[in-house]
VOVO-736045 format. One line per field, with one value per residue (C-alpha): residue in three letters; y, z, x; residue number from 0. Coordinates in pm, whole numbers. Example, Ala and Ser with C-alpha at 12.3 -4.5 7.8 and 13.67 -1.06 7.14 Angstrom:
BEGIN
resn = (ALA,SER);
py = (-450,-106);
pz = (780,714);
px = (1230,1367);
resi = (0,1);
! end
This chain:
BEGIN
resn = (UNK,UNK,UNK,UNK,UNK,UNK,UNK,UNK,UNK,UNK,UNK,UNK,UNK,UNK,UNK,UNK,UNK,UNK,UNK,UNK,UNK,UNK,UNK,UNK,UNK,UNK,UNK,UNK,UNK,UNK,UNK,UNK,UNK,UNK,UNK,UNK,UNK,UNK,UNK,UNK,UNK,UNK,UNK,UNK,UNK,UNK,UNK,UNK,UNK,UNK,UNK,UNK,UNK,UNK,UNK,UNK,UNK,UNK,UNK,UNK,UNK,UNK,UNK,UNK,UNK,UNK,UNK,UNK,UNK,UNK,UNK,UNK,UNK,UNK,UNK,UNK,UNK,UNK,UNK,UNK,UNK,UNK,UNK,UNK,UNK,UNK,UNK,UNK,UNK,UNK,UNK,UNK,UNK,UNK,UNK,UNK,UNK,UNK,UNK,UNK,UNK,UNK,UNK,UNK,UNK,UNK,UNK,UNK,UNK,UNK,UNK,UNK,UNK,UNK,UNK,UNK,UNK,UNK,UNK,UNK,UNK,UNK,UNK,UNK,UNK,UNK,UNK,UNK,UNK,UNK,UNK,UNK,UNK,UNK,UNK,UNK,UNK,UNK,UNK,UNK,UNK,UNK,UNK,UNK,UNK,UNK,UNK,UNK,UNK,UNK,UNK,UNK,UNK,UNK,UNK,UNK,UNK,UNK,UNK,UNK,UNK,UNK,UNK,UNK,UNK,UNK,UNK,UNK,UNK,UNK,UNK,UNK,UNK,UNK,UNK,UNK,UNK,UNK,UNK,UNK,UNK,UNK,UNK,UNK,UNK,UNK,UNK,UNK,UNK,UNK,UNK,UNK,UNK,UNK,UNK,UNK,UNK,UNK,UNK,UNK,UNK,UNK,UNK,UNK,UNK,UNK,UNK,UNK,UNK,UNK,UNK,UNK,UNK,UNK,UNK,UNK,UNK,UNK,UNK,UNK,UNK,UNK,UNK,UNK,UNK,UNK,UNK,UNK,UNK,UNK,UNK,UNK,UNK,UNK,UNK,UNK,UNK,UNK,UNK,UNK,UNK,UNK,UNK,UNK,UNK,UNK,UNK,UNK,UNK,UNK,UNK,UNK,UNK,UNK,UNK,UNK,UNK,UNK,UNK,UNK,UNK,UNK,UNK,UNK,UNK,UNK,UNK,UNK,UNK,UNK,UNK,UNK,UNK,UNK,UNK,UNK,UNK,UNK,UNK,UNK,UNK,UNK,UNK,UNK,UNK,UNK,UNK,UNK,UNK,UNK,UNK,UNK,UNK,UNK,UNK,UNK,UNK,UNK,UNK,UNK,UNK,UNK,UNK,UNK,UNK,UNK,UNK,UNK,UNK,UNK,UNK,UNK,UNK,UNK,UNK,UNK,UNK,UNK,UNK,UNK,UNK,UNK,UNK,UNK,UNK,UNK,UNK,UNK,UNK,UNK,UNK,UNK,UNK,UNK,UNK,UNK,UNK,UNK,UNK,UNK,UNK,UNK,UNK,UNK,UNK,UNK,UNK,UNK,UNK,UNK,UNK,UNK,UNK,UNK,UNK,UNK,UNK,UNK,UNK,UNK,UNK,UNK,UNK,UNK,UNK,UNK,UNK,UNK,UNK,UNK,UNK,UNK,UNK,UNK,UNK,UNK,UNK,UNK,UNK,UNK,UNK,UNK,UNK,UNK,UNK,UNK,UNK,UNK,UNK,UNK,UNK,UNK,UNK,UNK,UNK,UNK,UNK,UNK,UNK,UNK,UNK,UNK,UNK,UNK,UNK,UNK,UNK,UNK,UNK,UNK,UNK,UNK,UNK,UNK,UNK,UNK,UNK,UNK,UNK,UNK,UNK,UNK,UNK,UNK,UNK,UNK,UNK,UNK,UNK,UNK,UNK,UNK,UNK,UNK,UNK,UNK,UNK,UNK,UNK,UNK,UNK,UNK,UNK,UNK,UNK,UNK,UNK,UNK,UNK,UNK,UNK,UNK,UNK,UNK,UNK,UNK,UNK,UNK,UNK,UNK,UNK,UNK,UNK,UNK,UNK,UNK,UNK,UNK,UNK,UNK,UNK,UNK,UNK,UNK,UNK,UNK,UNK,UNK,UNK,UNK,UNK,UNK,UNK,UNK,UNK,UNK,UNK,UNK,UNK,UNK,UNK,UNK);
py = (5908,5569,5425,5071,5125,5127,4866,4496,4318,3952,3786,3440,3256,2984,2810,2759,2758,3009,3380,3517,3854,4047,4132,4279,4187,4553,4776,5022,4850,4591,4386,4230,4026,3934,3707,3916,3818,3609,3862,3646,3744,4000,3993,3814,3918,3650,3787,4138,4030,3894,4210,4426,4232,4291,4653,4689,4525,4756,5057,4959,4914,5259,5407,5261,5446,5159,5215,4947,4796,4621,4408,4257,4083,4052,3700,3754,3420,3071,2995,2661,2611,2326,2475,2188,2128,1998,2187,2536,2872,3060,3380,3202,3007,3323,3492,3196,3185,3560,3575,3848,3894,3765,4113,4252,4012,4110,4483,4455,4263,4447,4770,4605,4481,4830,4990,4749,4787,5164,5146,4972,5232,4997,5168,5074,4857,4997,4777,4581,4362,4132,3777,3863,4146,3903,3615,3664,3642,3328,3156,3240,3084,2766,2750,2782,2512,2276,2347,2265,1928,1988,2007,1816,1878,1648,1714,2091,2123,2159,2003,2049,1720,1712,1374,1483,1810,1626,1414,1698,1944,1934,1968,2009,2195,2491,2290,2007,1745,1433,1368,987,997,1232,1001,695,860,951,663,523,824,728,701,927,1236,1349,1382,1147,1171,1289,1557,1720,2056,2255,2533,2577,2432,2354,2557,2346,2491,2627,2796,3175,3299,3176,3277,3137,2958,2724,2433,2553,2773,2775,2966,2974,2771,2955,2909,3041,3401,3476,3341,3558,3880,3853,3791,4056,4333,4212,3995,3624,3634,3889,3960,3869,3666,3676,3542,3354,3032,2844,2929,2753,2435,2388,2745,2865,2523,2523,2874,2767,2467,2677,2939,2692,2489,2802,2990,2738,2988,3004,3276,3419,3479,3516,3344,3497,3361,3526,3300,3250,3434,3236,3353,3252,2968,2815,2847,3115,2956,3086,2739,2701,3061,3120,3417,3790,4034,4340,4580,4416,4535,4904,4875,4665,4437,4105,3880,3806,4168,4368,4699,4863,4919,5159,5017,5176,4963,4650,4719,4782,4454,4260,4424,4302,3952,3854,3806,3443,3345,3234,3515,3447,3725,3758,4029,4035,4065,4363,4534,4507,4631,4935,5027,4994,5191,5477,5481,5507,5791,5980,5949,6082,6379,6445,6442,6768,6947,6841,7101,7033,7049,7132,6769,6424,6141,5890,5709,5788,5679,5320,5312,5434,5160,4901,4997,4934,4612,4478,4550,4427,4093,3962,4256,4181,4422,4282,4374,4707,4790,4696,4941,5212,5172,5205,5539,5637,5546,5796,6059,6008,6013,6342,6487,6390,6559,6234,6232,6494,6521,6784,6951,6729,6412,6522,6570,6223,6067,6242,6158,5794,5743,5909,5737,5383,5433,5608,5538,5183,5010,5206,5355,5637,5973,6046,6377,6491,6364,6558,6874,6828,6770,7102,7275,7110,7228,7581,7567,7438,7712,7968,7827,7834,8202,8266,8076,8277,8598,8476,8399,8742,8896,8672,8500,8163,8009,8052,7944,7622,7561,7574,7340,7090,7080,7021,6744,6584,6571,6399,6710,6777,7119,7148,7482,7542,7824,7859,7873,7622,7312,7031,6662,6485);
pz = (8217,8390,8248,8323,8688,8596,8318,8392,8096,8009,7775,7622,7741,7499,7785,7997,7710,7900,7926,8229,8403,8298,8590,8483,8681,8750,8805,8521,8300,8024,7882,7546,7310,6960,6721,6421,6061,5912,5658,5356,5138,5111,5410,5315,5401,5667,5854,5817,5984,6283,6326,6274,6548,6798,6688,6787,7122,7173,7090,7337,7620,7543,7536,7880,8011,8051,7995,7735,7633,7307,7174,6825,6687,6342,6260,6043,6107,6234,6076,5900,5574,5692,6039,6210,6255,5915,5593,5513,5684,5497,5464,5367,5101,4954,4955,4774,4512,4443,4483,4746,5096,5357,5512,5173,5182,5541,5463,5154,5324,5656,5466,5282,5612,5763,5450,5439,5808,5772,5486,5725,5997,6242,6519,6553,6854,7151,7067,6748,6821,6570,6617,6482,6734,7025,6948,7276,7479,7293,7356,7726,7747,7577,7834,8119,7979,7940,8299,8421,8244,7982,7672,7515,7250,6952,6673,6716,6755,7082,7129,7393,7568,7558,7733,8020,8053,8052,8354,8590,8348,8081,7723,7513,7761,7529,7220,7409,7273,7453,7445,7451,7151,6966,7030,6924,6599,6505,6650,6310,6253,6547,6461,6154,6326,6621,6840,7130,7054,6743,6943,7066,6900,6813,7038,6832,6491,6352,6036,5742,5520,5269,5535,5497,5835,6115,6457,6699,7007,7281,7060,6736,6445,6401,6428,6676,6652,6555,6889,7092,6971,7113,7454,7454,7340,7532,7864,7802,7747,7950,8229,8312,8343,8152,8079,7719,7441,7104,6754,6481,6553,6341,6593,6886,6800,6786,6822,7130,7294,7259,7399,7713,7757,7708,7957,8223,8183,8217,8496,8654,8596,8362,8115,8021,8204,7897,7563,7276,6922,6617,6368,5999,5693,5404,5049,4893,5139,5087,5256,5101,4912,4662,4513,4422,4312,4578,4711,4760,4843,5060,4780,4542,4762,4715,4363,4239,4060,4167,3968,4297,4337,4121,4210,4433,4800,5040,5324,5558,5410,5430,5795,5869,5694,5910,6231,6158,6255,6599,6606,6720,6439,6088,5841,5479,5248,4950,4698,4816,5177,5125,4901,5187,5430,5208,5225,5603,5628,5419,5632,5947,5806,5682,6025,6201,5959,6013,6388,6362,6232,6507,6745,7118,7296,7650,7721,7614,7494,7444,7706,7581,7900,7871,7499,7570,7828,7577,7356,7644,7735,7383,7396,7755,7639,7474,7231,7057,6764,6579,6876,6910,6544,6588,6881,6671,6411,6691,6765,6398,6423,6710,6489,6212,6453,6603,6257,6161,6472,6624,6923,7119,7317,7546,7460,7712,7567,7211,7316,7473,7160,6938,7153,7188,6815,6720,6988,6909,6532,6490,6807,6894,6573,6403,6104,5963,5974,5604,5623,5893,5685,5385,5595,5710,5349,5248,5530,5420,5063,5194,5391,5086,4865,5125,5120,4738,4759,5004,4774,4472,4667,4771,4408,4298,4559,4435,4776,4617,4939,5104,4785,4768,5141,5110,4808,4975,5307,5132,4930,5252,5366,5043,4870,4531,4368,3990,3823,3490,3258,3437,3784,4053,4129,4376,4426,4763);
px = (27795,27808,27487,27605,27517,27147,27152,27192,27346,27322,27569,27544,27853,27962,28143,27830,27579,27365,27299,27479,27467,27776,28001,28336,28643,28714,28411,28364,28624,28590,28877,28783,28998,28877,29066,29163,29240,29519,29641,29719,29419,29140,28905,28582,28229,28183,28485,28344,28021,28215,28421,28111,27931,28210,28232,27866,27941,28241,28023,27752,28001,28141,27790,27719,28021,28265,28634,28705,29036,28954,29241,29217,29524,29675,29796,30103,30277,30204,29865,29911,29721,29497,29443,29625,29996,30099,30149,30264,30211,29937,30138,30459,30269,30117,30459,30614,30337,30355,30736,30716,30852,30604,30583,30477,30184,30111,30121,29901,29623,29643,29581,29290,29147,29156,29012,28718,28633,28654,28402,28163,28228,28400,28593,28961,29047,29238,29538,29609,29913,30080,30204,30551,30575,30535,30771,30960,30639,30534,30867,30841,30493,30620,30899,30650,30421,30719,30826,30474,30496,30226,30448,30737,31002,31051,31302,31297,30919,30727,30383,30116,30038,29658,29627,29854,29658,29327,29423,29326,29164,28895,29014,28700,28481,28422,28334,28163,28403,28518,28892,28853,28621,28856,29151,28952,28847,29206,29403,29496,29726,29947,30314,30292,30431,30641,30332,30265,29893,29703,29519,29842,29899,30208,30331,30647,30728,31070,31137,31240,31517,31265,31052,31083,30956,31184,31315,31576,31443,31571,31454,31613,31509,31134,30808,30518,30199,29884,29703,29995,29985,29641,29737,30050,29883,29556,29730,29995,29741,29442,29587,29585,29205,28998,28633,28550,28707,28532,28563,28384,28198,28454,28728,28562,28751,29039,29166,28981,28987,29365,29387,29204,29435,29750,29637,29528,29847,30058,29877,29641,29359,29061,29163,28823,28496,28273,28336,28138,28104,27950,27777,27844,27718,27567,27501,27168,27120,27464,27801,28022,28309,28563,28607,28238,28194,27928,28119,28073,28352,28280,28376,28128,27843,27911,28051,27760,28005,27854,27617,27442,27327,27087,27254,27511,27433,27598,27810,27554,27275,27493,27569,27201,27115,27360,27240,26887,27005,27131,27507,27469,27231,27323,27249,27163,27278,27041,26962,26600,26709,26937,26678,26429,26694,26754,26384,26387,26711,26566,26251,26462,26674,26367,26207,26516,26522,26151,26201,26399,26090,25848,25713,25664,25330,25231,25139,25257,25033,25314,25525,25876,26051,25924,26008,26362,26417,26293,26588,26826,26645,26706,27079,27105,26965,27282,27306,26977,27001,26694,26472,26650,26583,26216,26204,26371,26098,25846,26013,25978,25610,25585,25749,25495,25201,25320,25379,25020,24885,24760,24998,25191,25514,25659,25989,26167,26017,26098,26458,26464,26313,26566,26867,26766,26702,27029,27235,27124,27124,27458,27659,27551,27440,27716,27537,27749,27569,27615,27432,27670,27962,27831,27805,28163,28271,28115,28301,28626,28569,28523,28849,29039,28892,29001,29357,29358,29265,29551,29789,29677,29735,30082,30169,30045,30275,30561,30570,30641,30772,30429,30253,30455,30410,30030,30040,30275,30091,29759,29922,30049,29685,29584,29450,29608,29587,29567,29649,29475,29381,29047,29202,29297,29094,29156,29097,29086);
resi = (0,1,2,3,4,5,6,7,8,9,10,11,12,13,14,15,16,17,18,19,20,21,22,23,24,25,26,27,28,29,30,31,32,33,34,35,36,37,38,39,40,41,42,43,44,45,46,47,48,49,50,51,52,53,54,55,56,57,58,59,60,61,62,63,64,65,66,67,68,69,70,71,72,73,74,75,76,77,78,79,80,81,82,83,84,85,86,87,88,89,90,91,92,93,94,95,96,97,98,99,100,101,102,103,104,105,106,107,108,109,110,111,112,113,114,115,116,117,118,119,120,121,122,123,124,125,126,127,128,129,130,131,132,133,134,135,136,137,138,139,140,141,142,143,144,145,146,147,148,149,150,151,152,153,154,155,156,157,158,159,160,161,162,163,164,165,166,167,168,169,170,171,172,173,174,175,176,177,178,179,180,181,182,183,184,185,186,187,188,189,190,191,192,193,194,195,196,197,198,199,200,201,202,203,204,205,206,207,208,209,210,211,212,213,214,215,216,217,218,219,220,221,222,223,224,225,226,227,228,229,230,231,232,233,234,235,236,237,238,239,240,241,242,243,244,245,246,247,248,249,250,251,252,253,254,255,256,257,258,259,260,261,262,263,264,265,266,267,268,269,270,271,272,273,274,275,276,277,278,279,280,281,282,283,284,285,286,287,288,289,290,291,292,293,294,295,296,297,298,299,300,301,302,303,304,305,306,307,308,309,310,311,312,313,314,315,316,317,318,319,320,321,322,323,324,325,326,327,328,329,330,331,332,333,334,335,336,337,338,339,340,341,342,343,344,345,346,347,348,349,350,351,352,353,354,355,356,357,358,359,360,361,362,363,364,365,366,367,368,369,370,371,372,373,374,375,376,377,378,379,380,381,382,383,384,385,386,387,388,389,390,391,392,393,394,395,396,397,398,399,400,401,402,403,404,405,406,407,408,409,410,411,412,413,414,415,416,417,418,419,420,421,422,423,424,425,426,427,428,429,430,431,432,433,434,435,436,437,438,439,440,441,442,443,444,445,446,447,448,449,450,451,452,453,454,455,456,457,458,459,460,461,462,463,464,465,466,467,468,469,470,471,472,473,474,475,476,477,478,479,480,481,482,483,484,485,486,487,488,489,490,491);
! end
């Protein structure tokens, strides 16, 4: 159903600093690119909040009936340790420290990233490209920028000429920075590198002999700059100009600013219509930091293995907690806050369960249509999940009033109330329907028990080929059978 035709959305555009009516380039289609992780360590909770926020946005677009191409990259090369152009690649450094191949590091932490997001019920993107898989595209973009006169080669490295670009363009328009002030503040570093200007950034870096990750290029053996990969992959899969580019607030400068410059230098076009940035996550009023110990890993939430938490909390509760804050606001993660969120979450789930037991009446005393639109109005106002959740609790209030006999709804209105509560809770906010999952688990158990019975019958008939086939195919699905004196059991 194309609900978007009747719902006007407004999105806060970081480029203009204002909420703007969302008008996709192609009617009924949304192209969205979100900067993914650099896979050199376990994904931290602040990253999870960013990806969870864009998962919610992805879900709402899908609910409205848009066809969405959601691209989220994996940075597996090119991200320098200090986020500028000097130092060591983060993945190469980790590989050297642990004496592993870089791709072993990449594989380990990509799997961890996917596992964590799955715990929090995040949908996979439409495309998840890697930087190493697009080296050819990145080299071609560097060539084009050089041909346009906005980049130069020095000693095997290629740098973007920010000052040249800024003559007829605006470097700093996303972050609100002034190029003259930036140059003045860093002028004392002149002459210490191959750059013409301190603000120039690397498009391609020469690989020193000890550098593990390296590729041939027209400028010698090297590797791409961090900013370049997102320009290459976003334009390849979404076009030279696309609808939405998202990421964490920390990426606004220099990463996203450099992306804009690269795109405009290469194509002469503004690459993105709406820039969106999710804000940071604090812990007990302070910035999360591994070095200070003020840190909380995603797994510690549902294992309860953190000194900052009084108990374990389900990923559902953690997701609900994060959705109670607007994606553009700073969120402070505290034990007291998630305990309160757990109470609210349980009240919401209990209300949705109670709704199934309500009986319709001949007349309605509540205006469900207006309440339903208020849920859409909240999401249409720059994805305002705190207001949406307040409206969902208003719906639960209706449920309790009807259950107490103080209000009534017709069968049609009850259906609307139920569908709206379930849609926004499970499909949009992204809470996993654990009761439904439990029901499916019981069905799966029944199917496995049936197959065990068939296997036992095959063994009794000495049909060992069929018996082994059932065992092996279940094992391939992650279900291991264990034969014992009391019969056959299984683990999944």
